[in-house]
Backbone as JSON, one array per atom type, in Angstrom:
{
  "sequence": "MTSPQLLRLDAAPDLVELVHRRLLDAISDGTLAPGQRITQDDIARQLAVSRQPVLQALRLLKKDGFVHDAPGRGVLVAPLDPAQTVRLYQVRGALDALAARLAAQQRAQLDPRLLADGRKAARGRDVQAMVDADQAFHDAIYAACGNPLVGETARQHWHHLRRVMGAVLQHAPRRDASWDQHEAIARAIAAGQPDEAARLTEHHAAHAAEFLSRELAAVLAPQEAGPPPAPQRRARR",
  "N": [[0.86, -1.2, 0.0], [0.65, 2.13, -0.96], [1.92, 5.15, 0.47], [0.03, 8.12, 1.28], [0.29, 10.97, -0.86], [1.39, 14.04, 0.01], [1.13, 17.59, -0.36], [4.05, 19.51, -0.72], [5.28, 21.6, 1.86], [5.8, 25.09, 1.98], [8.69, 26.61, 3.18], [8.81, 29.26, 3.87], [7.49, 31.93, 5.93], [3.96, 32.38, 6.47], [2.49, 34.57, 4.24], [0.18, 36.09, 4.55], [-0.06, 36.15, 7.32], [2.25, 37.6, 7.96], [1.7, 40.1, 6.75], [-0.6, 40.78, 8.15], [0.44, 40.97, 10.76], [2.24, 43.1, 10.44], [0.49, 45.23, 9.78], [-1.12, 45.24, 12.07], [0.72, 45.94, 14.06], [1.35, 48.5, 13.14], [-1.1, 49.83, 13.42], [-1.42, 49.55, 16.17], [0.75, 50.98, 17.27], [0.22, 53.49, 16.4], [1.18, 54.37, 13.95], [-0.46, 53.95, 11.76], [-3.05, 55.93, 11.99], [-5.95, 56.46, 14.15], [-9.02, 56.55, 12.41], [-7.82, 56.9, 9.97], [-7.84, 56.41, 6.45], [-7.28, 53.48, 4.6], [-6.17, 51.54, 1.82], [-6.32, 48.54, -0.15], [-4.61, 48.56, -2.38], [-2.75, 50.57, -1.77], [-1.53, 49.62, 0.58], [-0.5, 47.18, -0.35], [1.34, 48.15, -2.18], [3.14, 49.57, -0.51], [4.13, 47.52, 1.12], [5.18, 45.85, -0.73], [3.87, 43.56, -1.8], [1.39, 41.3, -3.2], [-2.12, 42.05, -3.83], [-3.78, 40.12, -2.7], [-2.88, 38.81, -0.16], [-3.04, 41.09, 1.4], [-5.78, 41.69, 1.32], [-6.81, 39.45, 2.74], [-5.57, 39.85, 5.22], [-6.69, 42.29, 6.01], [-9.33, 41.5, 6.31], [-9.12, 39.89, 8.6], [-8.33, 41.83, 10.47], [-10.59, 43.43, 10.43], [-12.48, 41.7, 11.49], [-11.59, 41.54, 14.13], [-12.03, 44.07, 14.99], [-10.28, 46.21, 14.44], [-10.24, 47.66, 12.1], [-12.68, 49.35, 10.06], [-15.26, 49.22, 7.55], [-14.94, 51.64, 5.01], [-16.72, 54.5, 3.77], [-17.39, 54.28, 0.38], [-14.47, 53.47, -0.78], [-11.99, 51.19, 0.36], [-10.81, 50.9, 3.8], [-11.3, 52.13, 7.17], [-9.15, 52.95, 9.86], [-10.03, 51.86, 13.04], [-11.68, 54.03, 15.36], [-10.54, 55.34, 18.55], [-11.95, 54.63, 21.75], [-13.16, 55.75, 24.75], [-15.11, 54.46, 26.39], [-15.05, 51.82, 25.5], [-12.5, 51.21, 26.29], [-12.76, 51.02, 29.08], [-14.41, 48.76, 29.2], [-12.69, 46.81, 28.13], [-10.72, 46.74, 30.1], [-12.18, 45.77, 32.22], [-12.46, 43.09, 31.54], [-9.75, 42.36, 31.28], [-8.88, 42.93, 33.87], [-10.15, 40.94, 35.4], [-8.95, 38.63, 34.37], [-6.24, 39.15, 34.89], [-6.28, 39.25, 37.68], [-6.91, 36.61, 38.27], [-4.61, 35.37, 37.24], [-2.65, 36.48, 38.96], [-3.51, 35.45, 41.41], [-3.17, 32.66, 41.01], [-0.42, 32.59, 40.55], [0.51, 33.5, 43.02], [-0.23, 31.39, 44.65], [1.75, 29.66, 44.07], [3.88, 30.95, 45.05], [5.46, 32.57, 43.34], [8.44, 34.06, 42.13], [9.0, 37.04, 40.79], [11.1, 38.47, 38.3], [13.23, 40.93, 39.5], [14.27, 42.83, 37.79], [12.26, 43.5, 36.06], [10.68, 45.39, 37.4], [12.6, 47.38, 37.85], [13.27, 48.09, 35.22], [10.78, 49.01, 34.39], [10.33, 51.28, 36.03], [12.45, 52.86, 35.19], [11.7, 53.3, 32.52], [9.35, 54.74, 32.97], [10.31, 57.12, 33.92], [11.37, 58.27, 31.71], [11.0, 59.44, 28.28], [10.23, 57.81, 26.3], [7.63, 56.44, 24.86], [6.99, 53.96, 23.76], [8.75, 52.3, 25.14], [7.66, 52.49, 27.71], [5.17, 51.22, 27.34], [6.01, 48.68, 26.51], [7.37, 47.8, 28.81], [5.3, 47.63, 30.67], [3.76, 45.6, 29.51], [5.61, 43.5, 29.63], [5.81, 43.04, 32.39], [3.22, 42.11, 33.09], [3.06, 39.92, 31.4], [4.94, 38.3, 32.59], [3.65, 37.52, 34.93], [1.53, 36.06, 33.85], [3.0, 33.96, 32.75], [3.98, 32.83, 35.07], [1.77, 31.86, 36.36], [0.95, 29.32, 35.73], [-1.13, 28.47, 34.15], [-1.59, 28.4, 30.9], [-3.74, 29.28, 29.37], [-4.76, 31.58, 30.49], [-2.98, 33.71, 29.93], [-3.02, 33.56, 27.11], [-5.66, 34.24, 26.55], [-5.82, 36.83, 27.64], [-4.02, 38.21, 26.04], [-5.36, 38.54, 23.68], [-6.64, 40.93, 23.82], [-4.66, 42.74, 24.05], [-3.49, 44.32, 21.98], [-5.48, 46.21, 21.41], [-5.51, 47.64, 23.84], [-2.92, 48.53, 23.85], [-2.95, 50.44, 21.84], [-4.49, 52.45, 23.08], [-2.93, 53.07, 25.35], [-0.6, 54.02, 24.12], [-1.57, 56.35, 22.83], [-2.42, 57.9, 25.01], [-0.19, 58.08, 26.79], [1.6, 59.68, 25.47], [0.79, 62.18, 26.12], [0.15, 62.26, 28.83], [2.07, 60.95, 30.87], [2.24, 58.14, 33.12], [4.1, 57.88, 35.04], [5.67, 56.94, 38.16], [3.58, 55.9, 39.69], [2.01, 53.75, 38.76], [3.92, 51.77, 38.8], [4.5, 51.51, 41.47], [2.21, 50.18, 42.26], [2.55, 47.83, 40.75], [4.83, 46.81, 42.03], [3.81, 46.24, 44.59], [2.0, 44.22, 43.95], [3.77, 42.25, 43.01], [5.15, 41.7, 45.4], [3.11, 40.59, 47.0], [2.54, 38.29, 45.54], [4.99, 36.9, 45.72], [5.03, 36.48, 48.45], [3.13, 34.58, 48.8], [0.35, 35.2, 48.98], [-2.56, 34.83, 47.92], [-5.22, 36.01, 47.92], [-4.69, 38.71, 48.52], [-2.97, 39.38, 46.43], [-4.7, 39.11, 44.24], [-6.61, 41.05, 44.92], [-5.1, 43.44, 44.88], [-4.38, 43.45, 42.21], [-6.83, 43.67, 40.87], [-7.54, 46.22, 41.77], [-5.49, 47.68, 40.6], [-6.07, 47.34, 37.84], [-8.56, 48.6, 37.72], [-7.83, 51.2, 38.39], [-6.14, 51.78, 36.22], [-7.99, 51.66, 34.12], [-9.69, 53.8, 34.77], [-7.91, 55.99, 34.68], [-6.84, 55.85, 32.0], [-9.17, 55.95, 30.37], [-10.23, 58.43, 31.11], [-8.12, 60.22, 30.42], [-7.89, 59.61, 27.72], [-10.32, 60.53, 26.74], [-9.87, 63.25, 27.12], [-7.8, 63.66, 25.32], [-9.1, 63.11, 22.91], [-11.11, 65.02, 22.78], [-10.43, 67.69, 21.68], [-10.02, 66.91, 19.01], [-12.49, 65.94, 18.22], [-13.97, 68.22, 18.41], [-13.09, 69.69, 16.31], [-11.37, 72.04, 14.07], [-10.82, 75.42, 15.2], [-13.19, 78.07, 14.46], [-12.65, 80.19, 11.62], [-11.43, 83.52, 11.97], [-13.71, 86.27, 11.74], [-13.75, 88.61, 9.17], [-13.78, 92.04, 9.47], [-16.07, 94.26, 8.01], [-15.23, 96.94, 5.83], [-15.83, 100.38, 6.34]],
  "CA": [[0.0, 0.0, 0.0], [1.48, 3.34, -1.04], [1.54, 6.21, 1.4], [-0.59, 9.26, 0.58], [1.2, 12.02, -1.27], [0.97, 15.35, 0.49], [1.82, 18.71, -0.99], [5.21, 20.0, 0.03], [5.05, 22.88, 2.51], [6.79, 26.13, 1.75], [9.34, 26.93, 4.46], [8.66, 30.69, 4.17], [6.33, 32.23, 6.78], [2.73, 32.7, 5.77], [2.52, 35.98, 3.87], [-0.98, 36.75, 5.16], [0.28, 36.39, 8.73], [3.23, 38.68, 8.01], [1.03, 41.36, 6.44], [-1.48, 41.05, 9.29], [1.26, 41.41, 11.89], [2.76, 44.43, 10.15], [-0.6, 46.19, 9.89], [-1.55, 45.3, 13.46], [1.72, 46.74, 14.77], [1.23, 49.9, 12.71], [-2.3, 50.37, 14.06], [-1.23, 49.57, 17.62], [1.68, 52.02, 17.7], [-0.23, 54.78, 15.92], [1.68, 54.69, 12.62], [-1.74, 54.11, 11.08], [-3.79, 56.65, 13.03], [-7.4, 56.25, 14.2], [-9.75, 57.29, 11.4], [-7.1, 56.98, 8.7], [-8.32, 55.54, 5.39], [-6.25, 52.68, 3.95], [-6.69, 50.74, 0.72], [-5.52, 47.36, -0.49], [-3.55, 48.92, -3.33], [-1.71, 51.36, -1.11], [-0.79, 48.74, 1.49], [0.25, 46.24, -1.17], [2.49, 48.87, -2.75], [4.11, 49.89, 0.53], [4.74, 46.29, 1.63], [5.73, 45.12, -1.87], [3.22, 42.26, -1.92], [0.19, 41.35, -4.03], [-3.32, 42.5, -3.12], [-4.5, 39.02, -2.06], [-2.61, 38.7, 1.27], [-3.54, 42.31, 2.07], [-7.22, 41.5, 1.48], [-7.04, 38.5, 3.83], [-5.14, 40.46, 6.48], [-7.7, 43.3, 6.37], [-10.52, 40.79, 6.81], [-8.84, 39.51, 9.99], [-8.35, 43.05, 11.28], [-11.99, 43.86, 10.54], [-13.16, 40.77, 12.42], [-11.16, 41.85, 15.49], [-12.42, 45.44, 15.34], [-9.21, 47.19, 14.27], [-10.61, 48.51, 10.97], [-14.08, 49.33, 9.66], [-15.49, 49.59, 6.16], [-15.01, 53.07, 4.75], [-17.66, 54.86, 2.7], [-16.73, 54.34, -0.91], [-13.41, 52.52, -1.09], [-11.01, 50.98, 1.41], [-11.27, 50.76, 5.18], [-10.82, 53.14, 8.12], [-8.64, 52.46, 11.14], [-11.09, 52.07, 14.04], [-11.4, 55.11, 16.31], [-10.36, 54.98, 19.95], [-13.21, 54.83, 22.46], [-12.97, 55.64, 26.19], [-16.02, 53.48, 26.99], [-14.53, 50.5, 25.16], [-11.32, 51.01, 27.13], [-13.24, 50.53, 30.38], [-14.88, 47.38, 29.03], [-11.52, 45.95, 27.95], [-10.04, 46.57, 31.39], [-12.99, 44.9, 33.07], [-12.08, 41.72, 31.2], [-8.35, 42.14, 31.62], [-8.74, 42.92, 35.33], [-10.54, 39.63, 35.91], [-7.92, 37.67, 33.96], [-5.0, 39.44, 35.61], [-6.46, 38.85, 39.07], [-6.79, 35.15, 38.3], [-3.19, 35.05, 37.06], [-1.93, 36.83, 40.18], [-3.91, 34.49, 42.45], [-2.52, 31.38, 40.74], [1.02, 32.77, 40.74], [0.75, 33.6, 44.46], [-0.34, 30.05, 45.22], [3.04, 29.0, 43.85], [4.91, 31.86, 45.57], [6.35, 32.87, 42.21], [9.35, 35.18, 42.31], [9.17, 37.76, 39.53], [12.43, 39.05, 38.1], [13.23, 42.34, 39.94], [14.61, 43.73, 36.69], [11.02, 43.99, 35.45], [10.31, 46.61, 38.1], [13.63, 48.38, 37.59], [13.1, 48.56, 33.84], [9.54, 49.77, 34.31], [10.53, 52.6, 36.66], [13.32, 53.62, 34.31], [10.89, 53.73, 31.38], [8.38, 55.74, 33.43], [10.99, 58.4, 34.11], [11.83, 58.75, 30.42], [10.04, 60.01, 27.34], [10.0, 56.81, 25.26], [6.31, 55.86, 25.11], [7.02, 52.53, 23.43], [9.42, 51.62, 26.26], [6.68, 52.41, 28.8], [4.17, 50.2, 26.99], [6.68, 47.37, 26.5], [7.68, 47.42, 30.19], [4.04, 47.21, 31.28], [3.41, 44.29, 28.96], [6.56, 42.5, 30.13], [5.47, 42.71, 33.78], [2.02, 41.28, 33.13], [3.39, 38.64, 30.76], [5.68, 37.49, 33.57], [2.66, 36.93, 35.83], [0.85, 35.02, 33.08], [3.91, 32.81, 32.64], [4.19, 32.24, 36.39], [0.53, 31.38, 36.98], [0.82, 27.89, 35.49], [-2.25, 28.18, 33.25], [-1.32, 29.17, 29.68], [-4.96, 29.84, 28.79], [-4.99, 32.92, 31.02], [-2.21, 34.64, 29.11], [-3.5, 33.53, 25.73], [-6.92, 34.99, 26.49], [-5.55, 38.24, 27.92], [-3.29, 38.83, 24.93], [-6.28, 38.86, 22.59], [-7.06, 42.32, 23.99], [-3.51, 43.58, 24.31], [-3.24, 45.31, 20.94], [-6.43, 47.31, 21.61], [-5.06, 48.44, 24.97], [-1.66, 49.15, 23.44], [-3.31, 51.66, 21.12], [-4.94, 53.47, 24.03], [-1.79, 53.48, 26.16], [0.28, 54.84, 23.3], [-2.17, 57.66, 22.6], [-2.5, 58.65, 26.26], [1.1, 58.31, 27.43], [2.27, 60.78, 24.81], [0.33, 63.45, 26.71], [0.03, 62.19, 30.29], [2.79, 59.78, 31.39], [1.76, 57.7, 34.42], [5.23, 57.96, 35.96], [5.95, 55.79, 39.01], [2.43, 55.42, 40.45], [1.65, 52.42, 38.28], [4.95, 50.8, 39.18], [4.3, 51.24, 42.89], [1.19, 49.13, 42.3], [3.18, 46.6, 40.26], [5.72, 46.28, 43.07], [2.98, 45.66, 45.65], [1.48, 42.96, 43.43], [4.88, 41.29, 42.99], [5.43, 41.29, 46.79], [2.03, 39.71, 47.46], [2.71, 37.01, 44.85], [6.15, 36.23, 46.3], [4.72, 36.13, 49.83], [2.12, 33.54, 48.83], [-0.9, 35.78, 49.46], [-3.42, 34.84, 46.73], [-6.31, 36.97, 48.0], [-4.13, 40.06, 48.46], [-2.46, 39.59, 45.07], [-5.86, 39.32, 43.36], [-7.22, 42.34, 45.26], [-4.24, 44.51, 44.38], [-4.41, 43.43, 40.75], [-8.12, 44.24, 40.48], [-7.44, 47.66, 42.01], [-4.58, 48.21, 39.58], [-6.79, 47.37, 36.58], [-9.59, 49.63, 37.82], [-7.13, 52.49, 38.35], [-5.7, 51.97, 34.84], [-9.18, 51.93, 33.31], [-10.16, 55.16, 35.07], [-6.91, 56.93, 34.19], [-6.73, 55.84, 30.55], [-10.42, 56.4, 29.75], [-10.35, 59.88, 31.34], [-7.12, 60.94, 29.63], [-8.2, 59.43, 26.3], [-11.4, 61.46, 26.43], [-9.27, 64.58, 27.02], [-7.03, 63.7, 24.07], [-10.01, 63.08, 21.76], [-12.04, 66.15, 22.79], [-10.12, 68.72, 20.65], [-10.15, 66.34, 17.68], [-13.91, 65.84, 17.91], [-14.51, 69.57, 18.28], [-12.68, 70.22, 15.01], [-10.57, 73.25, 14.14], [-11.59, 76.61, 15.59], [-13.68, 78.81, 13.3], [-11.79, 81.26, 11.14], [-11.91, 84.83, 12.45], [-14.53, 87.03, 10.78], [-13.14, 89.87, 8.73], [-14.71, 93.17, 9.64], [-16.31, 95.02, 6.77], [-14.78, 98.34, 5.83], [-16.87, 101.4, 6.24]],
  "C": [[0.89, 1.24, 0.0], [0.98, 4.38, -0.06], [0.95, 7.37, 0.63], [0.45, 10.33, 0.28], [0.65, 13.38, -0.84], [1.77, 16.43, -0.22], [2.95, 19.19, -0.09], [4.91, 21.38, 0.6], [6.17, 23.84, 2.17], [7.37, 26.52, 3.11], [9.17, 28.39, 4.84], [7.44, 30.92, 5.05], [5.12, 32.61, 5.93], [2.66, 34.2, 5.51], [1.34, 36.74, 4.47], [-0.68, 37.09, 6.62], [1.27, 37.54, 8.86], [2.59, 40.04, 7.75], [0.12, 41.75, 7.61], [-0.69, 41.59, 10.47], [1.8, 42.82, 11.67], [1.69, 45.5, 10.29], [-1.06, 46.35, 11.33], [-0.57, 46.13, 14.29], [1.59, 48.22, 14.41], [0.0, 50.57, 13.31], [-2.08, 50.53, 15.56], [-0.3, 50.7, 18.07], [1.34, 53.4, 17.13], [0.34, 55.2, 14.58], [0.51, 54.85, 11.66], [-2.71, 54.68, 12.12], [-5.27, 56.31, 13.01], [-8.1, 57.14, 13.17], [-9.07, 57.38, 10.06], [-7.66, 55.98, 7.69], [-7.13, 54.78, 4.79], [-6.92, 51.83, 2.87], [-5.76, 49.56, 0.47], [-4.34, 47.74, -1.38], [-2.41, 49.65, -2.65], [-0.86, 50.48, -0.19], [0.06, 47.75, 0.71], [1.5, 46.9, -1.76], [3.56, 49.13, -1.69], [4.85, 48.64, 1.03], [5.34, 45.43, 0.52], [5.2, 43.69, -1.94], [2.02, 42.42, -2.85], [-1.0, 41.78, -3.18], [-3.97, 41.38, -2.31], [-4.16, 38.87, -0.57], [-3.07, 39.93, 2.05], [-5.04, 42.18, 2.33], [-7.52, 40.57, 2.66], [-6.67, 39.1, 5.18], [-6.16, 41.51, 6.94], [-8.98, 42.64, 6.87], [-10.32, 40.36, 8.26], [-8.89, 40.72, 10.91], [-9.77, 43.57, 11.47], [-12.74, 42.99, 11.54], [-12.82, 41.11, 13.87], [-11.39, 43.3, 15.88], [-11.34, 46.49, 15.19], [-9.46, 48.11, 13.08], [-12.1, 48.34, 10.69], [-14.18, 49.65, 8.18], [-15.59, 51.1, 6.03], [-16.05, 53.35, 3.69], [-16.91, 54.95, 1.38], [-15.73, 53.21, -1.09], [-12.45, 52.41, 0.08], [-11.64, 50.78, 2.78], [-10.7, 51.91, 6.0], [-10.26, 52.44, 9.35], [-9.66, 52.82, 12.21], [-10.72, 53.2, 14.99], [-11.16, 54.54, 17.71], [-11.59, 55.41, 20.73], [-12.99, 54.68, 23.97], [-13.86, 54.57, 26.84], [-15.55, 52.06, 26.71], [-13.29, 50.19, 25.98], [-11.72, 50.47, 28.49], [-13.68, 49.08, 30.27], [-13.7, 46.41, 28.88], [-10.82, 45.71, 29.28], [-10.87, 45.77, 32.38], [-12.64, 43.44, 32.82], [-10.64, 41.44, 31.62], [-8.16, 42.09, 33.13], [-9.08, 41.57, 35.92], [-9.48, 38.58, 35.58], [-6.62, 37.89, 34.73], [-5.1, 39.05, 37.09], [-6.35, 37.34, 39.22], [-5.32, 34.74, 38.16], [-2.39, 35.33, 38.32], [-2.25, 35.85, 41.31], [-3.18, 33.15, 42.26], [-1.01, 31.48, 40.95], [1.37, 32.84, 42.22], [0.65, 32.25, 45.14], [0.95, 29.26, 45.05], [4.21, 29.84, 44.39], [5.95, 32.21, 44.5], [7.19, 34.11, 42.52], [9.55, 35.85, 40.95], [10.55, 38.4, 39.48], [12.41, 40.52, 38.52], [13.61, 43.32, 38.85], [13.37, 44.24, 35.98], [10.58, 45.31, 36.07], [11.32, 47.72, 37.83], [13.49, 48.97, 36.19], [11.85, 49.41, 33.69], [9.68, 51.16, 34.9], [11.44, 53.48, 35.78], [12.55, 54.15, 33.11], [9.93, 54.85, 31.77], [9.02, 57.11, 33.63], [11.45, 59.02, 32.79], [10.71, 59.3, 29.57], [9.67, 59.02, 26.24], [8.69, 56.08, 25.56], [6.32, 54.36, 24.85], [7.7, 51.74, 24.54], [8.48, 51.48, 27.45], [5.68, 51.28, 28.56], [4.79, 48.81, 27.06], [6.97, 46.89, 27.93], [6.43, 46.94, 30.91], [3.64, 45.82, 30.8], [4.32, 43.2, 29.51], [6.23, 42.08, 31.56], [4.26, 41.77, 33.82], [2.24, 39.93, 32.45], [4.11, 37.72, 31.73], [4.71, 36.82, 34.55], [1.88, 35.83, 35.11], [1.72, 33.76, 33.01], [4.05, 32.08, 33.96], [2.94, 31.57, 36.95], [0.29, 29.89, 36.74], [-0.34, 27.49, 34.6], [-2.08, 29.0, 31.98], [-2.55, 29.79, 29.06], [-5.22, 31.25, 29.28], [-4.27, 33.95, 30.16], [-2.69, 34.7, 27.68], [-4.78, 34.35, 25.57], [-6.67, 36.48, 26.69], [-4.88, 38.92, 26.74], [-4.18, 39.13, 23.74], [-6.68, 40.33, 22.63], [-5.88, 43.27, 24.04], [-3.33, 44.66, 23.26], [-4.23, 46.47, 21.02], [-5.96, 48.22, 22.74], [-3.75, 49.17, 24.64], [-1.91, 50.44, 22.67], [-3.67, 52.79, 22.08], [-3.76, 53.98, 24.85], [-0.85, 54.38, 25.37], [-0.26, 56.24, 23.09], [-2.15, 58.52, 23.86], [-1.13, 59.03, 26.79], [1.94, 59.36, 26.71], [1.96, 62.12, 25.47], [0.35, 63.43, 28.23], [0.73, 60.94, 30.81], [2.34, 59.44, 32.81], [2.85, 57.75, 35.48], [5.27, 56.75, 36.87], [4.73, 55.22, 39.72], [2.04, 54.02, 40.05], [2.66, 51.38, 38.74], [5.01, 50.57, 40.68], [3.28, 50.12, 43.06], [1.75, 47.8, 41.82], [4.06, 45.97, 41.35], [4.93, 45.63, 44.19], [2.4, 44.31, 45.21], [2.57, 41.89, 43.46], [5.2, 40.8, 44.4], [4.38, 40.32, 47.3], [2.15, 38.33, 46.81], [3.86, 36.23, 45.5], [5.88, 35.75, 47.71], [3.68, 35.02, 49.94], [0.8, 34.0, 49.4], [-1.88, 35.9, 48.28], [-4.53, 35.89, 46.78], [-5.8, 38.4, 47.86], [-3.61, 40.36, 47.05], [-3.61, 39.86, 44.11], [-6.5, 40.67, 43.62], [-6.41, 43.5, 44.69], [-4.29, 44.6, 42.86], [-5.73, 44.0, 40.24], [-8.12, 45.75, 40.67], [-6.58, 48.33, 40.94], [-5.3, 48.34, 38.23], [-7.86, 48.46, 36.59], [-8.97, 51.02, 37.73], [-6.67, 52.79, 36.92], [-6.87, 52.33, 33.94], [-9.65, 53.36, 33.52], [-9.21, 56.2, 34.49], [-6.92, 57.01, 32.67], [-8.0, 56.33, 29.86], [-10.58, 57.91, 29.92], [-9.38, 60.65, 30.45], [-7.38, 60.78, 28.13], [-9.31, 60.37, 25.88], [-10.85, 62.88, 26.28], [-8.48, 64.74, 25.73], [-7.97, 63.83, 22.87], [-10.88, 64.33, 21.66], [-11.69, 67.22, 21.75], [-10.29, 68.19, 19.23], [-11.62, 66.31, 17.26], [-14.53, 67.21, 17.71], [-14.17, 70.17, 16.93], [-11.87, 71.49, 15.17], [-11.41, 74.44, 14.55], [-12.05, 77.37, 14.37], [-12.72, 79.93, 12.91], [-12.33, 82.6, 11.62], [-12.66, 85.57, 11.34], [-13.8, 88.33, 10.42], [-14.18, 91.0, 8.82], [-14.83, 93.95, 8.33], [-15.82, 96.44, 6.9], [-15.96, 99.28, 5.68], [-16.38, 102.57, 5.41]]
}
């Protein structure tokens, strides 16, 4: 009996995945700004690929709420929404509290360099470094909790939150307050205090939601108001 003949796999990474990742990063870091119109042709030209992988990547981004259909032609990068930010943090807060509780049950010791790097980033002006440090701290708790489903689920929302953090931190850096909370969470986890670790994490998420939604609304207000009216020219007499 002959074995079935399967098609040979191409060793190159999936082009749709690469295009999707590049577009998602550009939307998340603000390179593609909220409300910006993008078209398949333009993206294909910039990335030097055919239109087909761009079409598939845009369909994935649309499904996850990162782009919307534009009137006429192309798509628009989804706007940022303070209310949606609160909803995202409600979900993330529950997941992060579970991760902290599970990590505390194992008395996990988080790398102290995570806190040092985070405080250093908070004192600087590099917004991307601030966002990356925050993600690294929470990723460490996901890794330490022993349940990979927690981190996998939380990361589904990360790119949406990354957009909000990037937009807000350009105008209102959180400085060390957030990292004081991170340090308290890390201490509770290391001390084997599951209830305290979960409580502190829920408080941290609620504080982040309140701060980011408030500051995002302040950032968006001038944009929504539009440019000021042109001054009226007085008629000559």
